[in-house]
DSSP file (Angstrom, degrees, kcal/mol; ACC not computed):
  #  RESIDUE AA STRUCTURE BP1 BP2  ACC     N-H-->O    O-->H-N    N-H-->O    O-->H-N    TCO  KAPPA ALPHA  PHI   PSI    X-CA   Y-CA   Z-CA
    1    1 A X              0   0    0      0, 0.0     2,-0.1     0, 0.0     0, 0.0   0.000 360.0 360.0 360.0 152.2   15.4   87.8  -22.3
    2    2 A X     >  -     0   0    0      1,-0.1     4,-2.3     4,-0.0     5,-0.2  -0.402 360.0-114.0 -83.2 165.6   14.6   84.4  -21.0
    3    3 A X  H  > S+     0   0    0      1,-0.2     4,-2.3     2,-0.2     5,-0.2   0.856 115.2  55.2 -66.9 -35.9   13.4   83.8  -17.5
    4    4 A X  H  > S+     0   0    0      2,-0.2     4,-1.9     1,-0.2    -1,-0.2   0.917 110.0  45.6 -63.7 -41.3   16.6   81.9  -16.6
    5    5 A X  H  > S+     0   0    0      2,-0.2     4,-2.8     1,-0.2     5,-0.3   0.914 111.0  52.1 -67.9 -42.9   18.8   84.8  -17.7
    6    6 A X  H  X S+     0   0    0     -4,-2.3     4,-2.5     1,-0.2    -1,-0.2   0.918 110.4  49.6 -57.4 -44.4   16.6   87.4  -15.9
    7    7 A X  H  X S+     0   0    0     -4,-2.3     4,-2.2     2,-0.2    -1,-0.2   0.882 111.1  49.7 -64.6 -37.8   16.9   85.3  -12.7
    8    8 A X  H  X S+     0   0    0     -4,-1.9     4,-2.7     2,-0.2     5,-0.2   0.959 112.7  45.1 -66.2 -50.5   20.7   85.0  -13.1
    9    9 A X  H  X S+     0   0    0     -4,-2.8     4,-2.5     1,-0.2    -2,-0.2   0.884 113.1  52.1 -63.0 -37.1   21.2   88.8  -13.6
   10   10 A X  H  X S+     0   0    0     -4,-2.5     4,-2.1    -5,-0.3    -1,-0.2   0.919 111.3  46.0 -64.1 -43.1   18.8   89.5  -10.7
   11   11 A X  H  X S+     0   0    0     -4,-2.2     4,-2.2     2,-0.2    -2,-0.2   0.896 113.2  49.3 -64.2 -44.1   20.8   87.2   -8.4
   12   12 A X  H  X S+     0   0    0     -4,-2.7     4,-2.3     1,-0.2    -2,-0.2   0.906 111.4  50.0 -62.4 -41.2   24.1   88.7   -9.5
   13   13 A X  H  X S+     0   0    0     -4,-2.5     4,-2.5    -5,-0.2    -2,-0.2   0.903 110.2  49.8 -65.4 -40.1   22.8   92.2   -8.9
   14   14 A X  H  X S+     0   0    0     -4,-2.1     4,-2.4     2,-0.2    -2,-0.2   0.923 111.3  48.7 -61.9 -45.2   21.5   91.3   -5.4
   15   15 A X  H  X S+     0   0    0     -4,-2.2     4,-1.9     2,-0.2    -2,-0.2   0.897 112.0  49.8 -63.1 -41.0   24.9   89.8   -4.5
   16   16 A X  H  X S+     0   0    0     -4,-2.3     4,-2.3     1,-0.2    -2,-0.2   0.918 111.9  47.2 -65.0 -45.7   26.7   92.9   -5.9
   17   17 A X  H  X S+     0   0    0     -4,-2.5     4,-2.2     1,-0.2    -2,-0.2   0.864 110.1  52.3 -66.5 -35.7   24.5   95.3   -3.9
   18   18 A X  H  X S+     0   0    0     -4,-2.4     4,-1.5     2,-0.2    -1,-0.2   0.887 110.8  48.9 -66.0 -37.0   24.9   93.3   -0.7
   19   19 A X  H  X S+     0   0    0     -4,-1.9     4,-1.7     2,-0.2    -2,-0.2   0.912 110.3  50.2 -67.4 -42.8   28.7   93.4   -1.1
   20   20 A X  H  X S+     0   0    0     -4,-2.3     4,-0.6     1,-0.2    -2,-0.2   0.908 114.9  43.9 -64.6 -40.4   28.7   97.2   -1.7
   21   21 A X  H  X S+     0   0    0     -4,-2.2     4,-0.6     1,-0.2    -1,-0.2   0.773 112.1  53.3 -75.2 -24.3   26.5   97.9    1.3
   22   22 A X  H  X S+     0   0    0     -4,-1.5     4,-2.1    -5,-0.2     3,-0.2   0.793  92.4  73.6 -80.6 -28.6   28.5   95.5    3.5
   23   23 A X  H  X S+     0   0    0     -4,-1.7     4,-2.7     1,-0.2     5,-0.2   0.906  95.1  48.7 -58.1 -48.0   31.9   97.0    2.8
   24   24 A X  H  X S+     0   0    0     -4,-0.6     4,-2.1     1,-0.2    -1,-0.2   0.883 110.9  52.1 -60.3 -35.3   31.5  100.2    4.9
   25   25 A X  H  X S+     0   0    0     -4,-0.6     4,-1.6    -3,-0.2    -1,-0.2   0.914 112.1  44.5 -65.0 -44.2   30.2   98.1    7.8
   26   26 A X  H  X S+     0   0    0     -4,-2.1     4,-0.7     1,-0.2    -2,-0.2   0.906 114.1  50.7 -67.9 -41.4   33.3   95.8    7.7
   27   27 A X  H  < S+     0   0    0     -4,-2.7     3,-0.5    -5,-0.2     4,-0.3   0.863 110.4  48.0 -64.9 -36.1   35.7   98.7    7.3
   28   28 A X  H >< S+     0   0    0     -4,-2.1     3,-1.1    -5,-0.2     4,-0.4   0.821 104.5  60.8 -75.4 -29.4   34.2  100.6   10.2
   29   29 A X  H 3< S+     0   0    0     -4,-1.6     3,-0.5     1,-0.2    -1,-0.2   0.737  95.3  62.9 -67.9 -19.6   34.4   97.5   12.5
   30   30 A X  T 3< S+     0   0    0     -4,-0.7    -1,-0.2    -3,-0.5    -2,-0.2   0.634  90.1  67.5 -83.7 -11.4   38.2   97.3   12.1
   31   31 A X    <   +     0   0    0     -3,-1.1     2,-8.2    -4,-0.3     4,-0.3   0.760  58.8 159.0 -81.7 -22.4   38.8  100.7   13.8
   32   32 A X        +     0   0    0     -3,-0.5    -1,-0.2    -4,-0.4    -2,-0.1   0.185  61.2  70.5  27.4 -26.7   37.7   99.6   17.3
   33   33 A X  S >  S-     0   0    0     -2,-8.2     3,-1.8     3,-0.2    -1,-0.3   0.239 101.5-121.6-102.9  15.0   39.7  102.4   18.9
   34   34 A X  T 3  S-     0   0    0      1,-0.3    -2,-0.1    21,-0.0     3,-0.1   0.890  84.5 -35.4  50.0  47.8   37.6  105.4   17.8
   35   35 A X  T 3  S+     0   0    0      1,-0.3     2,-0.3    -4,-0.3    -1,-0.3   0.289 115.5 114.6  95.8 -10.9   40.5  107.1   16.0
   36   36 A X  S <  S-     0   0    0     -3,-1.8    -1,-0.3    -5,-0.1    -3,-0.2  -0.706  78.7 -98.6 -92.9 144.1   43.2  106.0   18.5
   37   37 A X    >>  -     0   0    0     -2,-0.3     4,-1.2     1,-0.1     3,-0.7  -0.374  28.1-138.6 -59.8 136.6   45.9  103.6   17.4
   38   38 A X  T 34 S+     0   0    0      1,-0.2    -1,-0.1     2,-0.2    -2,-0.0   0.866  98.6  56.7 -65.9 -36.5   45.0  100.1   18.5
   39   39 A X  T 34 S+     0   0    0      1,-0.2    -1,-0.2     3,-0.1     3,-0.1   0.667 104.0  53.9 -73.2 -16.4   48.5   99.2   19.6
   40   40 A X  T <4 S+     0   0    0     -3,-0.7     7,-1.2     1,-0.2     2,-0.8   0.888 104.6  53.8 -83.1 -42.1   48.7  102.1   22.1
   41   41 A X  E  <  +A   46   0A   0     -4,-1.2     2,-0.5     5,-0.2     5,-0.2  -0.837  63.7 170.5-102.7 109.4   45.5  101.5   24.0
   42   42 A X  E >  S-A   45   0A   0      3,-1.9     3,-1.7    -2,-0.8    -3,-0.1  -0.977  77.3 -12.3-118.5 121.8   45.3   97.9   25.5
   43   43 A X  T 3  S-     0   0    0     -2,-0.5    -1,-0.2     1,-0.3     3,-0.1   0.835 128.7 -57.8  52.2  37.6   42.5   97.3   27.9
   44   44 A X  T 3  S+     0   0    0      1,-0.2     9,-2.8    -3,-0.1     2,-0.5   0.555 111.7 120.1  76.7   8.3   41.9  101.1   28.1
   45   45 A X  E <   -AB  42  52A   0     -3,-1.7    -3,-1.9     7,-0.2     2,-1.0  -0.928  57.5-145.9-117.6 126.6   45.4  101.8   29.2
   46   46 A X  E >>  -A   41   0A   0      5,-2.3     4,-0.9    -2,-0.5     3,-0.7  -0.768  14.1-167.6 -86.0 101.0   47.9  104.0   27.4
   47   47 A X  T 34 S+     0   0    0     -7,-1.2    -1,-0.2    -2,-1.0    -6,-0.1   0.602  70.2  79.6 -72.5 -11.5   51.2  102.2   28.2
   48   48 A X  T 34 S-     0   0    0     -8,-0.2    -1,-0.2     1,-0.2    -2,-0.0   0.919 118.1  -7.0 -64.4 -44.9   53.4  105.1   26.9
   49   49 A X  T <4 S-     0   0    0     -3,-0.7    14,-0.6     2,-0.1    -1,-0.2   0.162 102.0 -88.0-145.9  25.7   53.1  107.3   30.0
   50   50 A X  S  < S+     0   0    0     -4,-0.9    11,-0.2     1,-0.3    -3,-0.1   0.493  77.5 141.6  84.7   3.4   50.6  106.0   32.5
   51   51 A X        -     0   0    0     -5,-0.5    -5,-2.3     9,-0.1     2,-0.4  -0.447  44.0-136.3 -77.3 152.6   47.6  107.7   31.0
   52   52 A X  B     -B   45   0A   0     -7,-0.2     2,-0.3     9,-0.2    -7,-0.2  -0.883  25.1-107.5-106.9 143.9   44.2  105.9   31.0
   53   53 A X    > > -     0   0    0     -9,-2.8     3,-1.3    -2,-0.4     5,-0.8  -0.510  19.8-145.9 -68.8 125.4   42.0  106.0   27.9
   54   54 A X  G > 5S+     0   0    0     -2,-0.3     3,-1.9     1,-0.3    -1,-0.2   0.818  96.1  66.1 -65.9 -29.3   39.0  108.3   28.6
   55   55 A X  G 3 5S+     0   0    0      1,-0.3    -1,-0.3     2,-0.2    -2,-0.1   0.666  89.5  66.2 -67.6 -12.7   36.8  106.0   26.4
   56   56 A X  G < 5S-     0   0    0     -3,-1.3    -1,-0.3   -12,-0.2    -2,-0.2   0.406 121.3-108.0 -85.0   4.0   37.3  103.3   29.0
   57   57 A X  T < 5S+     0   0    0     -3,-1.9     2,-0.4     1,-0.3    -3,-0.2   0.704  82.1 119.2  82.6  19.5   35.3  105.4   31.4
   58   58 A X      < -     0   0    0     -5,-0.8    -1,-0.3    -4,-0.1    -2,-0.2  -0.905  65.7-109.1-121.4 148.2   38.3  106.3   33.5
   59   59 A X        -     0   0    0     -2,-0.4     2,-0.4     1,-0.1    -7,-0.2  -0.315  39.4-100.5 -72.4 157.7   39.8  109.8   34.2
   60   60 A X        +     0   0    0     -9,-0.1     2,-0.3     2,-0.0    -1,-0.1  -0.592  49.3 170.1 -77.4 130.0   43.1  110.8   32.7
   61   61 A X        -     0   0    0     -2,-0.4     2,-0.4   -11,-0.2    -9,-0.2  -0.971  21.8-152.5-139.8 160.3   46.0  110.4   35.1
   62   62 A X        -     0   0    0     -2,-0.3     2,-0.7   -11,-0.1   -12,-0.2  -0.996  17.5-133.4-132.9 127.2   49.8  110.6   34.9
   63   63 A X    >>  -     0   0    0    -14,-0.6     3,-0.9    -2,-0.4     4,-0.9  -0.722  11.2-157.6 -81.2 114.4   52.2  108.9   37.1
   64   64 A X  H 3> S+     0   0    0     -2,-0.7     4,-1.5     1,-0.3    -1,-0.2   0.773  90.3  62.8 -65.5 -26.9   54.8  111.4   38.1
   65   65 A X  H 3> S+     0   0    0      1,-0.2     4,-2.9     2,-0.2    -1,-0.3   0.828  93.5  63.0 -64.4 -32.0   57.3  108.7   38.9
   66   66 A X  H <> S+     0   0    0     -3,-0.9     4,-2.7     1,-0.2    -1,-0.2   0.907 102.6  49.5 -60.6 -43.6   57.2  107.6   35.3
   67   67 A X  H  X S+     0   0    0     -4,-0.9     4,-2.2     1,-0.2    -1,-0.2   0.923 112.0  47.5 -62.1 -42.7   58.7  110.9   34.3
   68   68 A X  H  X S+     0   0    0     -4,-1.5     4,-2.8     2,-0.2     5,-0.2   0.927 112.6  49.6 -63.2 -46.4   61.4  110.7   36.9
   69   69 A X  H  X S+     0   0    0     -4,-2.9     4,-2.6     1,-0.2    -2,-0.2   0.914 110.8  49.4 -58.1 -44.7   62.2  107.1   35.8
   70   70 A X  H  X S+     0   0    0     -4,-2.7     4,-2.0     2,-0.2    -1,-0.2   0.922 113.2  46.0 -63.8 -44.1   62.4  108.0   32.2
   71   71 A X  H  X S+     0   0    0     -4,-2.2     4,-1.7     1,-0.2    -2,-0.2   0.918 114.5  48.3 -63.1 -43.6   64.7  111.0   32.8
   72   72 A X  H  X S+     0   0    0     -4,-2.8     4,-2.1     1,-0.2     5,-0.3   0.880 109.8  51.2 -66.4 -37.7   66.9  108.9   35.1
   73   73 A X  H  X S+     0   0    0     -4,-2.6     4,-2.4    -5,-0.2     6,-0.3   0.904 109.3  51.3 -67.7 -40.5   67.2  106.0   32.7
   74   74 A X  H  < S+     0   0    0     -4,-2.0    -1,-0.2     1,-0.2    -2,-0.2   0.852 113.0  46.5 -64.5 -32.3   68.2  108.4   29.9
   75   75 A X  H  < S+     0   0    0     -4,-1.7    -2,-0.2    -5,-0.2    -1,-0.2   0.886 124.0  29.4 -76.1 -37.5   70.9  109.8   32.1
   76   76 A X  H  < S-     0   0    0     -4,-2.1     8,-1.5     1,-0.3     2,-0.3   0.885 126.5 -24.9 -93.8 -45.6   72.3  106.5   33.4
   77   77 A X  B  <  -C   83   0B   0     -4,-2.4    -1,-0.3    -5,-0.3     6,-0.2  -0.946  60.7 -95.9-161.0 177.0   71.8  104.0   30.6
   78   78 A X        -     0   0    0      4,-0.7    -4,-0.1    -2,-0.3     5,-0.1   0.220  69.7 -97.6 -92.0  17.4   69.7  103.1   27.6
   79   79 A X  S    S+     0   0    0     -6,-0.3     4,-0.1     3,-0.2    -5,-0.1   0.600 103.0 102.7  81.9  10.8   67.5  100.8   29.7
   80   80 A X  S    S-     0   0    0      2,-0.3     3,-0.1     3,-0.0    -1,-0.0   0.333  98.9-102.7-109.3   5.5   69.3   97.6   28.7
   81   81 A X  S    S+     0   0    0      1,-0.3     2,-0.4     0, 0.0    -4,-0.0   0.364  89.7 108.2  91.6  -4.0   71.2   97.2   31.9
   82   82 A X  S    S-     0   0    0      1,-0.1    -4,-0.7    67,-0.0    -2,-0.3  -0.834  72.4-108.5-105.5 146.9   74.5   98.5   30.5
   83   83 A X  B     -C   77   0B   0     -2,-0.4     2,-0.6    -6,-0.2    -6,-0.2  -0.147  19.8-129.6 -65.4 166.0   76.0  101.9   31.5
   84   84 A X        +     0   0    0     -8,-1.5     3,-0.1    -9,-0.1    -1,-0.1  -0.921  34.5 163.5-120.1 101.8   76.1  104.8   29.1
   85   85 A X        -     0   0    0     -2,-0.6     2,-0.2     1,-0.4    -1,-0.1   0.264  53.9-102.2-105.8  13.3   79.7  106.1   29.1
   86   86 A X        +     0   0    0      1,-0.1    -1,-0.4    55,-0.0     2,-0.1  -0.533  68.6 115.4 102.3-168.5   79.4  108.1   25.9
   87   87 A X  S    S-     0   0    0     -2,-0.2    -1,-0.1    -3,-0.1    50,-0.1  -0.178  72.6 -48.6  87.6 173.1   80.6  107.4   22.4
   88   88 A X     >  -     0   0    0     48,-0.5     4,-2.3     1,-0.1     5,-0.2  -0.307  48.5-113.3 -79.5 163.8   78.4  106.9   19.3
   89   89 A X  H  > S+     0   0    0      1,-0.2     4,-2.9     2,-0.2     5,-0.3   0.907 117.4  52.7 -58.9 -44.4   75.5  104.6   19.1
   90   90 A X  H  > S+     0   0    0      1,-0.2     4,-2.4     2,-0.2     5,-0.2   0.875 107.7  50.1 -65.0 -37.8   77.3  102.4   16.7
   91   91 A X  H  > S+     0   0    0     45,-0.3     4,-2.4     2,-0.2     5,-0.2   0.954 114.0  45.6 -62.4 -49.3   80.4  102.0   18.9
   92   92 A X  H  X S+     0   0    0     -4,-2.3     4,-2.7     1,-0.2     5,-0.2   0.956 116.2  44.1 -60.5 -52.8   78.2  101.1   21.9
   93   93 A X  H  X S+     0   0    0     -4,-2.9     4,-2.8     1,-0.2     5,-0.3   0.898 113.6  49.9 -60.4 -42.6   76.0   98.6   20.0
   94   94 A X  H  X S+     0   0    0     -4,-2.4     4,-2.6    -5,-0.3     5,-0.2   0.926 113.8  45.7 -62.2 -43.8   78.9   97.0   18.2
   95   95 A X  H  X S+     0   0    0     -4,-2.4     4,-2.8    -5,-0.2     5,-0.3   0.911 114.3  47.4 -65.8 -43.6   80.8   96.5   21.3
   96   96 A X  H  X S+     0   0    0     -4,-2.7     4,-2.3    -5,-0.2     5,-0.2   0.916 115.1  45.8 -62.9 -43.5   77.8   95.2   23.3
   97   97 A X  H  X S+     0   0    0     -4,-2.8     4,-2.4    -5,-0.2     5,-0.2   0.945 116.6  43.4 -65.7 -47.8   76.8   92.8   20.6
   98   98 A X  H  X S+     0   0    0     -4,-2.6     4,-2.6    -5,-0.3     5,-0.2   0.924 115.5  49.8 -67.0 -41.5   80.4   91.5   20.0
   99   99 A X  H  X S+     0   0    0     -4,-2.8     4,-2.2    -5,-0.2    -1,-0.2   0.915 112.8  45.9 -61.5 -44.7   81.1   91.2   23.7
  100  100 A X  H  X S+     0   0    0     -4,-2.3     4,-2.5    -5,-0.3    -1,-0.2   0.934 113.4  48.3 -68.2 -45.8   77.9   89.4   24.5
  101  101 A X  H  X S+     0   0    0     -4,-2.4     4,-1.9    -5,-0.2    -2,-0.2   0.919 114.3  45.9 -62.6 -43.7   78.3   86.9   21.6
  102  102 A X  H  X S+     0   0    0     -4,-2.6     4,-2.4    -5,-0.2    -1,-0.2   0.871 111.7  53.1 -64.2 -35.9   82.0   86.2   22.5
  103  103 A X  H  X S+     0   0    0     -4,-2.2     4,-2.8    -5,-0.2    -2,-0.2   0.902 107.3  50.4 -67.1 -41.0   81.1   85.8   26.1
  104  104 A X  H  X S+     0   0    0     -4,-2.5     4,-2.6     2,-0.2     5,-0.2   0.939 111.1  49.7 -61.6 -45.6   78.3   83.2   25.4
  105  105 A X  H  X S+     0   0    0     -4,-1.9     4,-2.2     1,-0.2    -2,-0.2   0.942 114.1  43.8 -58.3 -50.3   80.8   81.2   23.2
  106  106 A X  H  X S+     0   0    0     -4,-2.4     4,-2.6     2,-0.2     5,-0.2   0.915 113.2  51.9 -63.9 -43.3   83.5   81.2   25.9
  107  107 A X  H  X S+     0   0    0     -4,-2.8     4,-2.1     1,-0.2    -1,-0.2   0.920 111.4  46.2 -59.4 -44.2   81.0   80.4   28.7
  108  108 A X  H  X S+     0   0    0     -4,-2.6     4,-2.3     2,-0.2    -1,-0.2   0.905 111.8  52.0 -64.2 -41.6   79.6   77.5   26.8
  109  109 A X  H  X S+     0   0    0     -4,-2.2     4,-1.5    -5,-0.2    -2,-0.2   0.912 111.2  46.9 -61.8 -44.8   83.1   76.2   26.0
  110  110 A X  H  <>S+     0   0    0     -4,-2.6     5,-2.9     2,-0.2     4,-0.3   0.875 111.2  51.4 -64.1 -39.6   84.1   76.4   29.7
  111  111 A X  H ><5S+     0   0    0     -4,-2.1     3,-1.0     1,-0.2    -2,-0.2   0.898 109.6  49.8 -64.7 -42.6   80.9   74.6   30.8
  112  112 A X  H 3<5S+     0   0    0     -4,-2.3    -1,-0.2     1,-0.3    -2,-0.2   0.852 113.0  46.4 -66.6 -31.4   81.5   71.8   28.3
  113  113 A X  T 3<5S-     0   0    0     -4,-1.5    -1,-0.3    -5,-0.2    -2,-0.2   0.437 110.5-123.1 -90.1   1.3   85.0   71.4   29.5
  114  114 A X  T < 5 +     0   0    0     -3,-1.0    -3,-0.2    -4,-0.3     2,-0.2   0.874  57.8 156.9  57.7  39.0   83.9   71.5   33.2
  115  115 A X      < -     0   0    0     -5,-2.9    -1,-0.2    -6,-0.1     2,-0.1  -0.569  51.5 -87.0 -91.0 158.4   86.3   74.4   33.8
  116  116 A X        -     0   0    0     -2,-0.2     2,-1.0     1,-0.1    -1,-0.1  -0.380  46.7-110.1 -61.7 138.4   85.9   76.9   36.6
  117  117 A X        +     0   0    0     -2,-0.1     2,-0.3    -3,-0.1    -1,-0.1  -0.619  63.6 133.0 -76.4 102.7   83.7   79.9   35.7
  118  118 A X    >   -     0   0    0     -2,-1.0     3,-0.7     1,-0.1     4,-0.1  -0.781  31.4-174.6-153.1 108.3   85.8   82.9   35.3
  119  119 A X  G >  S+     0   0    0     -2,-0.3     3,-1.6     1,-0.2     6,-0.3   0.723  78.0  74.1 -73.7 -22.7   85.5   85.2   32.3
  120  120 A X  G 3  S+     0   0    0      1,-0.3    -1,-0.2     5,-0.1     6,-0.0   0.738  91.0  55.9 -66.5 -22.4   88.5   87.4   33.3
  121  121 A X  G <  S+     0   0    0     -3,-0.7    -1,-0.3     4,-0.1     2,-0.3   0.468  82.9 108.2 -89.2   1.6   91.0   84.8   32.3
  122  122 A X    <>  -     0   0    0     -3,-1.6     4,-2.0     1,-0.1     5,-0.2  -0.570  68.1-139.6 -78.8 138.6   89.6   84.6   28.7
  123  123 A X  H  > S+     0   0    0     -2,-0.3     4,-2.8     1,-0.2     5,-0.3   0.873 102.7  56.0 -66.7 -35.7   91.8   86.2   26.0
  124  124 A X  H  > S+     0   0    0      1,-0.2     4,-2.6     2,-0.2     6,-0.3   0.906 108.8  47.7 -63.4 -40.3   88.8   87.7   24.2
  125  125 A X  H  4 S+     0   0    0     -6,-0.3    -1,-0.2     2,-0.2    -2,-0.2   0.906 112.6  48.6 -63.3 -43.3   87.8   89.5   27.4
  126  126 A X  H  < S+     0   0    0     -4,-2.0    -2,-0.2     1,-0.2    -1,-0.2   0.931 120.1  35.3 -67.9 -45.3   91.4   90.8   28.1
  127  127 A X  H  < S-     0   0    0     -4,-2.8    -2,-0.2    -5,-0.2    -1,-0.2   0.919  81.6-175.6 -77.4 -39.3   91.9   92.1   24.5
  128  128 A X     <  +     0   0    0     -4,-2.6    18,-0.2    -5,-0.3    19,-0.1   0.844  44.5 113.8  51.0  43.0   88.3   93.2   24.1
  129  129 A X    >   +     0   0    0     -5,-0.2     3,-2.3    17,-0.1    -1,-0.1   0.307  28.8 140.2-125.1   8.1   88.7   94.3   20.5
  130  130 A X  T 3  S+     0   0    0      1,-0.3     3,-0.1    -6,-0.3   -32,-0.1  -0.356  83.5   1.4 -53.8 126.3   86.6   91.9   18.5
  131  131 A X  T 3  S+     0   0    0      1,-0.2    -1,-0.3   -33,-0.1     2,-0.2   0.516  96.4 149.8  69.8   8.7   84.8   93.7   15.7
  132  132 A X    <   -     0   0    0     -3,-2.3     2,-0.3   -37,-0.1    -1,-0.2  -0.505  21.2-179.9 -73.5 141.2   86.5   97.0   16.7
  133  133 A X    >>  -     0   0    0     -2,-0.2     3,-2.1    -3,-0.1     4,-0.6  -0.995  36.2-128.0-136.2 142.1   87.2   99.5   14.0
  134  134 A X  T 34 S+     0   0    0     -2,-0.3     3,-0.5     1,-0.3    -1,-0.0   0.747 107.3  69.8 -63.1 -18.2   88.8  102.9   14.3
  135  135 A X  T 34 S+     0   0    0      1,-0.2    -1,-0.3     3,-0.0     3,-0.1   0.748  90.4  61.8 -68.9 -21.0   85.8  104.3   12.5
  136  136 A X  T <4 S-     0   0    0     -3,-2.1   -48,-0.5     1,-0.3     2,-0.4   0.825 108.7-123.2 -75.2 -29.9   83.7  103.6   15.6
  137  137 A X     <  +     0   0    0     -4,-0.6    -1,-0.3    -3,-0.5    -4,-0.0  -0.950  67.6  31.1 128.7-148.0   85.7  105.9   17.8
  138  138 A X     >  -     0   0    0     -2,-0.4     4,-1.8     1,-0.1     5,-0.1  -0.243  54.9-152.7 -60.0 124.6   87.6  105.5   21.1
  139  139 A X  H  > S+     0   0    0      2,-0.2     4,-2.6     1,-0.2     5,-0.2   0.913  93.5  51.4 -63.8 -45.7   89.2  102.1   21.5
  140  140 A X  H  > S+     0   0    0      1,-0.2     4,-1.9     2,-0.2    -1,-0.2   0.866 108.9  51.2 -65.8 -35.0   89.2  102.2   25.3
  141  141 A X  H  > S+     0   0    0      2,-0.2     4,-2.1     1,-0.2    -1,-0.2   0.931 109.7  50.9 -64.5 -45.4   85.5  103.1   25.4
  142  142 A X  H  X S+     0   0    0     -4,-1.8     4,-2.9     1,-0.2    -2,-0.2   0.933 108.8  51.7 -54.9 -48.8   84.8  100.2   23.1
  143  143 A X  H  X S+     0   0    0     -4,-2.6     4,-2.5     1,-0.2    -1,-0.2   0.876 106.5  54.5 -61.3 -37.6   86.7   97.9   25.4
  144  144 A X  H  X S+     0   0    0     -4,-1.9     4,-1.7     2,-0.2    -1,-0.2   0.945 113.0  40.9 -59.2 -50.2   84.7   99.1   28.4
  145  145 A X  H  X S+     0   0    0     -4,-2.1     4,-2.0     1,-0.2     5,-0.2   0.897 113.5  54.8 -65.7 -39.6   81.4   98.3   26.7
  146  146 A X  H  X S+     0   0    0     -4,-2.9     4,-2.8    -5,-0.2    -2,-0.2   0.926 108.2  49.0 -58.6 -46.6   82.7   95.0   25.3
  147  147 A X  H  X S+     0   0    0     -4,-2.5     4,-2.3     1,-0.2    -1,-0.2   0.868 109.0  51.8 -67.8 -36.7   83.8   93.7   28.7
  148  148 A X  H  X S+     0   0    0     -4,-1.7     4,-1.6    -5,-0.2    -1,-0.2   0.939 115.0  41.8 -62.7 -43.3   80.5   94.5   30.3
  149  149 A X  H  X S+     0   0    0     -4,-2.0     4,-3.1     2,-0.2     5,-0.3   0.876 111.0  57.2 -71.3 -38.5   78.6   92.6   27.7
  150  150 A X  H  X S+     0   0    0     -4,-2.8     4,-3.1    -5,-0.2     5,-0.2   0.934 105.1  51.4 -56.8 -47.4   81.2   89.8   27.7
  151  151 A X  H  X S+     0   0    0     -4,-2.3     4,-2.2     2,-0.2    -1,-0.2   0.936 112.8  44.8 -57.6 -48.3   80.7   89.2   31.4
  152  152 A X  H  X S+     0   0    0     -4,-1.6     4,-2.2     1,-0.2    -2,-0.2   0.929 115.8  46.9 -62.3 -45.6   76.9   89.0   30.9
  153  153 A X  H  X S+     0   0    0     -4,-3.1     4,-2.9     1,-0.2     5,-0.2   0.897 110.2  52.7 -65.6 -36.7   77.2   86.7   27.9
  154  154 A X  H  X S+     0   0    0     -4,-3.1     4,-3.0    -5,-0.3     5,-0.2   0.926 109.3  49.9 -65.4 -43.0   79.7   84.5   29.6
  155  155 A X  H  X S+     0   0    0     -4,-2.2     4,-1.7    -5,-0.2    -1,-0.2   0.904 113.0  46.1 -62.0 -41.2   77.4   84.0   32.6
  156  156 A X  H  X>S+     0   0    0     -4,-2.2     5,-2.7     2,-0.2     4,-0.6   0.918 114.8  47.1 -67.7 -45.1   74.5   83.1   30.3
  157  157 A X  H ><5S+     0   0    0     -4,-2.9     3,-1.0     1,-0.2    -2,-0.2   0.932 112.8  48.6 -62.8 -44.3   76.6   80.7   28.2
  158  158 A X  H 3<5S+     0   0    0     -4,-3.0    -1,-0.2     1,-0.3    -2,-0.2   0.858 109.1  53.3 -65.0 -33.6   78.0   79.0   31.3
  159  159 A X  H 3<5S-     0   0    0     -4,-1.7    -1,-0.3    -5,-0.2    -2,-0.2   0.570 122.9-106.0 -79.3  -6.1   74.5   78.7   32.8
  160  160 A X  T <<5       0   0    0     -3,-1.0    -3,-0.2    -4,-0.6    -2,-0.1   0.646 360.0 360.0  97.5  16.8   73.4   77.0   29.6
  161  161 A X      <       0   0    0     -5,-2.7    -4,-0.2    -6,-0.1    -5,-0.1   0.462 360.0 360.0 -86.7 360.0   71.3   79.7   27.9
């Protein structure tokens, strides 16, 4: 072999060896959390239930009020500000989405026309059946959710959001 070729193969071999030895170092540096999911522990704090990460040098604690708040929220509502009156998840979500969207439209329309802000006089609010299907379940329950969301959407639309 010529000297040029030997130099080329030697350089290629050195680069290959460097890459092989560097890969485990790069892969291990990406774990940062010592086996814990990175998105759970932020600044040493486990946001799920008030616990602190022991690797941050802090003792483990649990806020008892968090348990109470979690149970209370599940009993009263889904944490979104709307009541939970029963019915299927699809009924509730469909009614809330449709009500809020229709409320925003009507609120913006009234603001543009310089009309008095009152969602109760809107026909969509009164009928409260937009996107309703009998497959979802009880119609009156749907109307209850729809009207709650319509009121919030109307206020946001009228305010210019």
